[in-house]
Backbone as JSON Lines, residues from 0, in Angstrom:
{"i":0,"aa":"X","n":[-11.96,9.47,2.06],"ca":[-12.24,11.26,1.85],"c":[-12.11,12.53,0.92]}
{"i":1,"aa":"X","n":[-12.5,13.57,1.03],"ca":[-12.86,13.89,0.06],"c":[-11.91,15.02,-1.26]}
{"i":2,"aa":"X","n":[-11.73,15.33,-1.15],"ca":[-10.89,16.41,-2.69],"c":[-10.03,17.49,-1.55]}
{"i":3,"aa":"X","n":[-11.32,18.07,-0.94],"ca":[-10.89,19.61,-0.72],"c":[-9.88,19.85,0.52]}
{"i":4,"aa":"X","n":[-9.15,20.68,0.86],"ca":[-8.42,20.05,1.66],"c":[-8.93,20.78,2.89]}
{"i":5,"aa":"X","n":[-8.34,19.68,3.85],"ca":[-9.37,20.32,5.49],"c":[-9.18,21.44,6.15]}
{"i":6,"aa":"X","n":[-8.79,22.77,7.49],"ca":[-8.98,23.4,7.82],"c":[-8.62,22.78,8.71]}
{"i":7,"aa":"X","n":[-8.79,21.71,9.54],"ca":[-8.28,21.67,10.49],"c":[-6.56,20.84,9.99]}
{"i":8,"aa":"X","n":[-5.67,21.24,11.33],"ca":[-4.77,20.74,10.64],"c":[-4.19,18.72,10.96]}
{"i":9,"aa":"X","n":[-5.29,17.95,11.48],"ca":[-5.02,16.73,11.84],"c":[-5.62,15.74,11.53]}
{"i":10,"aa":"X","n":[-6.83,17.29,10.12],"ca":[-7.5,16.3,9.76],"c":[-6.74,16.44,8.45]}
{"i":11,"aa":"X","n":[-5.93,17.62,8.27],"ca":[-4.83,17.96,7.23],"c":[-3.73,17.2,6.42]}
{"i":12,"aa":"X","n":[-3.94,16.23,8.12],"ca":[-2.38,15.35,7.97],"c":[-2.47,14.23,7.76]}
{"i":13,"aa":"X","n":[-4.06,13.77,8.27],"ca":[-4.67,12.45,8.41],"c":[-4.55,12.35,6.56]}
{"i":14,"aa":"X","n":[-5.45,13.53,5.97],"ca":[-5.94,13.1,4.57],"c":[-4.18,12.86,3.95]}
{"i":15,"aa":"X","n":[-3.45,13.19,4.42],"ca":[-1.85,13.83,3.9],"c":[-1.42,11.87,3.6]}
{"i":16,"aa":"X","n":[-1.63,11.45,4.44],"ca":[-0.63,9.27,5.41],"c":[-2.23,9.06,4.88]}
{"i":17,"aa":"X","n":[-3.01,8.79,3.76],"ca":[-3.44,8.11,3.72],"c":[-3.81,8.31,2.01]}
{"i":18,"aa":"X","n":[-3.37,9.83,1.68],"ca":[-2.87,9.69,0.43],"c":[-0.8,8.68,-0.26]}
{"i":19,"aa":"X","n":[-0.38,8.41,0.73],"ca":[0.61,7.82,1.25],"c":[0.71,6.41,1.09]}
{"i":20,"aa":"X","n":[-1.01,5.98,1.78],"ca":[-0.72,4.53,2.84],"c":[-2.18,4.66,0.52]}
{"i":21,"aa":"X","n":[-1.94,5.08,0.01],"ca":[-3.42,4.8,-1.14],"c":[-1.55,4.36,-2.5]}
{"i":22,"aa":"X","n":[-0.89,4.85,-2.18],"ca":[0.02,4.84,-2.74],"c":[1.12,3.56,-2.89]}
{"i":23,"aa":"X","n":[0.78,3.64,-1.75],"ca":[1.62,2.46,-1.23],"c":[1.4,1.62,-1.32]}
{"i":24,"aa":"X","n":[0.56,0.97,-1.2],"ca":[-0.86,-0.17,-1.0],"c":[-0.64,0.02,-2.59]}
{"i":25,"aa":"X","n":[-0.81,0.73,-4.03],"ca":[-0.98,0.71,-5.39],"c":[0.09,0.24,-5.64]}
{"i":26,"aa":"X","n":[1.96,0.28,-5.22],"ca":[3.73,-0.18,-5.17],"c":[2.89,-0.91,-5.15]}
{"i":27,"aa":"X","n":[2.82,-1.31,-3.8],"ca":[2.93,-2.64,-3.26],"c":[2.33,-4.25,-4.17]}
{"i":28,"aa":"X","n":[1.28,-3.84,-3.85],"ca":[0.9,-5.23,-4.54],"c":[1.28,-4.86,-6.03]}
{"i":29,"aa":"X","n":[1.48,-4.34,-6.84],"ca":[1.25,-4.21,-8.33],"c":[3.15,-4.91,-7.61]}
{"i":30,"aa":"X","n":[4.11,-4.77,-7.23],"ca":[5.13,-5.51,-7.68],"c":[4.97,-7.14,-6.82]}
{"i":31,"aa":"X","n":[3.43,-6.68,-6.07],"ca":[3.48,-9.03,-5.74],"c":[3.18,-8.63,-6.77]}
{"i":32,"aa":"X","n":[2.04,-9.07,-8.03],"ca":[1.6,-8.95,-9.01],"c":[3.03,-9.11,-10.29]}
{"i":33,"aa":"X","n":[3.96,-8.34,-9.76],"ca":[5.0,-8.45,-10.65],"c":[5.41,-10.52,-11.21]}
{"i":34,"aa":"X","n":[5.82,-9.39,-9.7],"ca":[5.98,-11.42,-9.0],"c":[5.48,-12.5,-8.69]}
{"i":35,"aa":"X","n":[4.38,-12.28,-9.2],"ca":[3.29,-13.42,-9.38],"c":[3.64,-14.04,-11.06]}
{"i":36,"aa":"X","n":[2.96,-12.98,-11.29],"ca":[2.73,-13.31,-13.22],"c":[5.08,-14.2,-13.62]}
{"i":37,"aa":"X","n":[5.57,-12.9,-13.73],"ca":[6.73,-13.77,-13.86],"c":[6.95,-14.78,-13.15]}
{"i":38,"aa":"X","n":[6.84,-15.23,-12.38],"ca":[6.71,-16.6,-11.79],"c":[5.91,-17.71,-12.68]}
{"i":39,"aa":"X","n":[4.54,-17.43,-12.39],"ca":[3.94,-18.73,-13.66],"c":[4.08,-18.61,-15.9]}
{"i":40,"aa":"X","n":[5.39,-17.11,-15.36],"ca":[5.84,-17.88,-16.96],"c":[6.64,-18.16,-16.75]}
{"i":41,"aa":"X","n":[7.53,-17.3,-15.76],"ca":[8.75,-18.42,-15.36],"c":[8.61,-20.47,-15.9]}
{"i":42,"aa":"X","n":[7.89,-20.51,-14.57],"ca":[7.03,-21.5,-14.55],"c":[6.27,-22.87,-15.5]}
{"i":43,"aa":"X","n":[6.21,-21.89,-16.21],"ca":[5.35,-22.77,-18.28],"c":[6.62,-22.05,-18.36]}
{"i":44,"aa":"X","n":[7.18,-21.81,-19.04],"ca":[8.57,-21.73,-19.88],"c":[10.2,-21.33,-19.26]}
{"i":45,"aa":"X","n":[10.87,-20.63,-20.19],"ca":[12.71,-21.15,-18.78],"c":[12.74,-21.03,-18.22]}
{"i":46,"aa":"X","n":[13.29,-21.53,-16.68],"ca":[13.37,-20.21,-15.73],"c":[14.88,-19.09,-16.16]}
{"i":47,"aa":"X","n":[15.3,-18.1,-15.85],"ca":[16.09,-17.36,-16.2],"c":[16.68,-17.07,-14.36]}
{"i":48,"aa":"X","n":[18.02,-16.67,-14.45],"ca":[18.39,-16.22,-13.08],"c":[17.46,-14.7,-13.2]}
{"i":49,"aa":"X","n":[17.28,-14.3,-13.83],"ca":[17.44,-12.82,-14.53],"c":[15.63,-13.23,-13.62]}
{"i":50,"aa":"X","n":[15.3,-13.09,-13.98],"ca":[13.72,-13.76,-13.54],"c":[13.91,-14.0,-11.75]}
{"i":51,"aa":"X","n":[14.49,-15.26,-12.08],"ca":[14.18,-14.96,-10.26],"c":[15.1,-13.86,-9.59]}
{"i":52,"aa":"X","n":[16.5,-13.61,-9.6],"ca":[16.08,-12.03,-8.35],"c":[14.97,-11.51,-9.05]}
{"i":53,"aa":"X","n":[13.84,-11.24,-10.55],"ca":[12.94,-9.84,-10.19],"c":[11.95,-9.95,-9.38]}
{"i":54,"aa":"X","n":[11.42,-11.76,-9.76],"ca":[10.95,-11.86,-8.52],"c":[10.62,-12.57,-6.88]}
{"i":55,"aa":"X","n":[12.4,-12.34,-6.16],"ca":[13.28,-12.32,-4.85],"c":[12.86,-10.68,-4.92]}
{"i":56,"aa":"X","n":[13.21,-9.94,-5.58],"ca":[13.25,-8.56,-5.16],"c":[11.49,-7.69,-5.49]}
{"i":57,"aa":"X","n":[11.09,-8.18,-6.13],"ca":[10.3,-7.84,-6.23],"c":[8.58,-8.22,-4.75]}
{"i":58,"aa":"X","n":[8.89,-9.23,-4.43],"ca":[8.51,-10.25,-3.42],"c":[9.44,-8.84,-1.93]}
{"i":59,"aa":"X","n":[10.71,-8.42,-1.97],"ca":[11.11,-8.04,-0.77],"c":[10.77,-6.83,-0.68]}
{"i":60,"aa":"X","n":[10.72,-6.33,-1.59],"ca":[9.93,-4.47,-1.74],"c":[9.11,-3.68,-1.48]}
{"i":61,"aa":"X","n":[8.45,-5.45,-2.78],"ca":[6.6,-5.39,-2.28],"c":[6.12,-5.27,-0.9]}
{"i":62,"aa":"X","n":[6.54,-5.68,-0.19],"ca":[6.97,-5.95,1.56],"c":[7.36,-5.48,2.45]}
{"i":63,"aa":"X","n":[9.09,-4.61,2.04],"ca":[8.93,-3.46,2.89],"c":[8.05,-2.01,2.35]}
{"i":64,"aa":"X","n":[7.03,-2.35,1.2],"ca":[6.34,-0.05,1.18],"c":[4.59,-1.43,1.53]}
{"i":65,"aa":"X","n":[4.5,-2.0,1.74],"ca":[2.96,-2.67,1.31],"c":[3.17,-2.36,3.29]}
{"i":66,"aa":"X","n":[4.21,-3.14,3.8],"ca":[3.49,-3.53,5.28],"c":[3.61,-1.78,6.35]}
{"i":67,"aa":"X","n":[4.03,-1.32,5.99],"ca":[3.66,-0.53,6.67],"c":[2.45,0.56,6.39]}
{"i":68,"aa":"X","n":[2.18,0.65,4.8],"ca":[0.53,1.03,4.42],"c":[-0.56,0.88,4.2]}
{"i":69,"aa":"X","n":[0.05,-0.78,5.07],"ca":[-1.17,-1.58,5.35],"c":[-1.28,-0.8,7.33]}
{"i":70,"aa":"X","n":[-0.6,-0.78,7.07],"ca":[-0.85,-0.38,9.72],"c":[-0.13,1.12,9.42]}
{"i":71,"aa":"X","n":[-0.71,1.66,8.49],"ca":[-0.85,2.99,8.79],"c":[-2.23,3.44,8.12]}
{"i":72,"aa":"X","n":[-2.42,2.78,7.1],"ca":[-3.83,3.0,6.33],"c":[-5.18,1.71,7.49]}
{"i":73,"aa":"X","n":[-4.22,0.81,8.86],"ca":[-5.82,0.49,9.62],"c":[-5.4,1.49,11.08]}
{"i":74,"aa":"X","n":[-5.2,2.68,11.02],"ca":[-4.81,3.4,11.75],"c":[-5.48,4.43,11.57]}
{"i":75,"aa":"X","n":[-5.53,5.35,10.26],"ca":[-5.78,6.21,9.65],"c":[-8.03,6.04,9.58]}
{"i":76,"aa":"X","n":[-8.32,4.61,9.22],"ca":[-9.35,4.32,9.1],"c":[-9.85,4.41,11.41]}
{"i":77,"aa":"X","n":[-9.37,3.44,11.28],"ca":[-9.76,4.0,12.47],"c":[-10.28,4.87,13.45]}
{"i":78,"aa":"X","n":[-8.91,5.94,13.37],"ca":[-8.81,7.46,13.83],"c":[-10.6,7.66,12.88]}
{"i":79,"aa":"X","n":[-10.51,7.98,11.75],"ca":[-11.82,8.57,12.05],"c":[-13.25,7.58,11.96]}
{"i":80,"aa":"X","n":[-13.21,6.24,12.07],"ca":[-14.97,5.24,13.34],"c":[-14.4,6.32,14.4]}
{"i":81,"aa":"X","n":[-13.55,6.11,15.33],"ca":[-13.29,7.15,16.42],"c":[-14.03,8.51,16.59]}
{"i":82,"aa":"X","n":[-14.03,9.39,15.5],"ca":[-14.29,10.27,15.29],"c":[-15.45,10.79,15.41]}
{"i":83,"aa":"X","n":[-15.85,10.08,14.51],"ca":[-17.05,9.24,14.0],"c":[-18.51,9.29,14.73]}
{"i":84,"aa":"X","n":[-17.6,8.39,16.23],"ca":[-18.75,7.26,16.77],"c":[-17.68,8.53,18.0]}
{"i":85,"aa":"X","n":[-17.98,9.65,17.73],"ca":[-17.91,10.54,19.44],"c":[-18.62,11.54,18.43]}
{"i":86,"aa":"X","n":[-18.63,12.27,17.54],"ca":[-19.24,13.19,17.45],"c":[-18.26,14.52,16.5]}
{"i":87,"aa":"X","n":[-17.13,14.13,16.85],"ca":[-15.99,14.92,16.12],"c":[-15.7,15.08,14.72]}
{"i":88,"aa":"X","n":[-16.87,14.57,14.21],"ca":[-16.77,14.54,12.75],"c":[-18.06,15.15,11.88]}
């Protein structure tokens, strides 16, 4: 969507949700990246307790953040597609 603020309240709310989805995906996938990088670092070096803790927490928190972001992202895309198919946009 464009950076301009839509005058329709539904489109404005959809744009706000879409921006939150982008942030959620960045955080979630970023935490997954931290977990993967740290896992392989630990695999080829000495595995320490704090590494296991960070890996587990990165996966858990990343999943908690990423799951709703993916679901809401599909919802926004579906709403945009439906509006285009019915000539509302």
